[in-house]
C-alpha positions in Angstrom: 40.0 -83.3 -39.1 36.7 -81.8 -38.1 34.3 -83.4 -40.5 30.8 -84.2 -39.6 28.7 -87.2 -40.7 25.7 -85.9 -42.6 23.9 -89.0 -44.0 23.2 -92.6 -43.5 25.5 -95.2 -45.1 25.3 -95.4 -48.9 27.4 -97.3 -51.5 30.5 -95.4 -52.7 29.2 -95.6 -56.3 26.2 -93.5 -55.4 28.2 -90.5 -54.1 28.2 -87.5 -56.4 31.5 -86.4 -58.0 33.4 -84.3 -55.6 31.6 -85.6 -52.5 33.5 -87.0 -49.5 32.6 -89.9 -47.3 34.0 -92.0 -44.5 34.0 -95.8 -45.1 31.7 -97.3 -42.5 31.4 -100.9 -43.9 32.5 -103.4 -46.5 30.2 -106.0 -48.0 31.2 -108.9 -50.2 33.5 -111.9 -49.7 36.5 -112.0 -47.3 39.0 -111.7 -50.2 37.4 -108.6 -51.6 37.2 -106.9 -48.1 40.8 -107.7 -47.4 42.0 -106.4 -50.8 40.2 -103.0 -50.4 41.5 -102.6 -46.9 45.0 -103.2 -48.3 44.3 -100.4 -50.9 43.5 -98.0 -48.0 39.7 -98.2 -48.2 39.2 -99.8 -44.8 36.7 -98.8 -42.2 37.1 -95.2 -41.1 39.1 -94.2 -44.2 38.1 -90.8 -45.7 37.5 -91.1 -49.4 36.5 -88.5 -52.1 34.8 -89.6 -55.3 36.5 -87.8 -58.2 34.4 -89.0 -61.1 32.8 -91.9 -62.8 29.7 -94.1 -63.1 30.9 -97.3 -64.7 34.5 -97.0 -63.5 34.8 -95.0 -60.2 37.8 -92.8 -59.6 38.2 -91.9 -56.0 41.0 -90.5 -53.8 42.0 -91.9 -50.4 45.1 -90.7 -48.5 46.3 -88.7 -51.4 46.2 -91.6 -53.9 43.7 -91.9 -56.7 42.2 -95.4 -57.2 40.0 -96.7 -60.0 37.2 -99.2 -59.0 34.6 -101.0 -61.0 31.0 -100.0 -60.3 30.5 -103.4 -58.8 33.4 -103.0 -56.4 32.3 -99.5 -55.4 28.8 -100.8 -54.6 30.3 -103.0 -51.8 32.0 -100.1 -50.1 29.5 -98.3 -47.7 30.3 -94.7 -46.8 28.7 -92.0 -44.7 28.7 -88.7 -46.6 30.7 -86.1 -44.7 30.8 -82.3 -45.1 34.2 -80.8 -45.7 34.3 -78.4 -42.9 38.0 -78.5 -42.8 40.7 -79.6 -45.2 42.1 -83.1 -44.9 45.9 -83.5 -44.9 47.1 -86.1 -47.3 
């Protein structure tokens, strides 16, 4: 994986559809952070926003996940450029 970080951290809900990012932080209570880590959205995970504004559809490790806008706003990502394909 040769992806480069191209921007400062931003909430997942603010990524454009089709954009990829690397999770760099989680905000919110302990239970929320633990749950999204269990779903594969922990720190350093690569995620692609598929679509959505109210309900966010994203893909992580080959699995599509639906998140509420509120949940996606607590997942901070650094936008990355897809310089090479990601296996998964």
